[in-house]
N, C-alpha and C positions, 0 to 999 in steps of 0.2 A: 504494500500500500504506500508507505512513505520510505524514503531511503536516507533521511537525515533529519535532524532537529536543530532549530535555531531558537534559543531562548533569548528574549530581549529584556534587559534590565535598565531602569533609569538610575543615573548616578549623579551625585553632587560634585564629585571631583574625579574626573577620568584618570588623571595621572596617578593619583593616590591609589585608585583601584587597580590600575595596571601594575604598579609596584607590588601591591598586596598579592594579586593572583600570580605574578611572576615568582614571588617567593614560595608559592605552593607548587611551582613547577609547570604551570600552564604557559603556553606560548601564544603569540599573536600573529595573525596573518596580515602582512603589510598591505595586501590588496584591499582589505576591509578595515583599515585602521587609519584614522586621521585625527584632527582636533575635536571632532564631534563624536567619534565612535571608535571602538576597538573590537575587532573580531577575534575572540579568544577560542582556541581549540581545546575542547575538553577530552576528546578521544576521536576515534574514527567515526566520521559523520556526525559528531556531536559538537555543537558550537554555542557560544554565548556571545551575544552582541551587547557590549557594555556601551550604553548611550548616555550622553549628557542629558540632563532633564529637559532642557529646551528642545533638543533634537527629538527625544523620545515623545514629547508632547505633540509633535507634528504627526504622529501615527495614530492618535486616539483623541476623540472628543471628550473623554472622561478625565476627571482630575487624576493626577498621579498620587498614588498612595504613599504615605510615609512609612516605609518598612520598619522604622524604629518604633512606630506606634501601633501598627497593625500587620497582620500576615495575610497576604493574598495568595501566596504560593510557597510550597516547599520544593526546592530543587533537590531531587534524590539521585545520587550517582553511586553505582556499585563499585566496589574495590575488589581486587583479586584475592585478598586474604584479610583475616582479622588484624594482622600486624599492619597491613596497608591502611586500614581504617584508622588505627591508633596513630600511625605516622603522619597521615594527612591532617588529622585534627591537631596534632602536636605542632606541625608546620604552621597551621592557621593561627594557633594560639601565639606562637613565637612572632608571627607577622602582625599581631595586634587584634586578632579576632576575639569576639566574645564567644564563650562556650555556654549556650543557654541551658544545657542539662547534662546530666551524667549519661554515660553509655547505657544502652538497654540491650541485654543479652537474652535472646529468645531461644538459645540453644542452636537452632539451625540458622539463626540470623543474628548478627551484631549490628546495632544502629548507633550512630553518634553523629555529631555535626557541629557546625559553627555558624556564626553570624558575621557576614562580611562588613566592611566599614560603612556601607549604606543600609545595614539592617536586614539584608536579604538572608534567608535561612537556607543553608546548604546541608542536606542530610546525606551522609556518606554511610554506606553499609556493605557488609559482606553477607552472602547467603549461600547455603548449600541446599539447592532445591531437592536433592535426593533425600535429605533429612527432614524436609518440611512435613508438618502434620498431614496425615492422609485425608482428613476431611477438608472440605472447602471452607471458605470464609477468611476474612482478614483477621490478623492478630490484633489484640487489644494492647493498651499501654503496658499491662503486666505480663504480656506474652501468651495469654490464653486465647483460644480461638473464639470468634464471635459466632 
């Protein structure tokens, strides 16, 4: 159906955000990076467009949410191991990220995350689908199935 995803995020300070995400190991595509935006590569066919707030506003008639005050989206990215989850959160913390909650271990899945300088929430996780509960339904905050 789709072969890529581009998440667009409004930012107050593009250069600060580029420094923050570079410290986490992400790279930027020069073809999609200028004074108004930065095309950040998250993985194969996974991109995040970091947009200055005035530029972002040109794409929507709605007001831009203040991600420090409200949550509109959780950006969830899988990691290849539990250790990779811990390492990425540690890098984020060292780069100045807020860590809004402790990690949650569901046994078959480890969730953790960070809040970037503009308040956007990034959920990073590791999951072993083969070890997931046999019944359907989403997991709750305490790890039990719904």
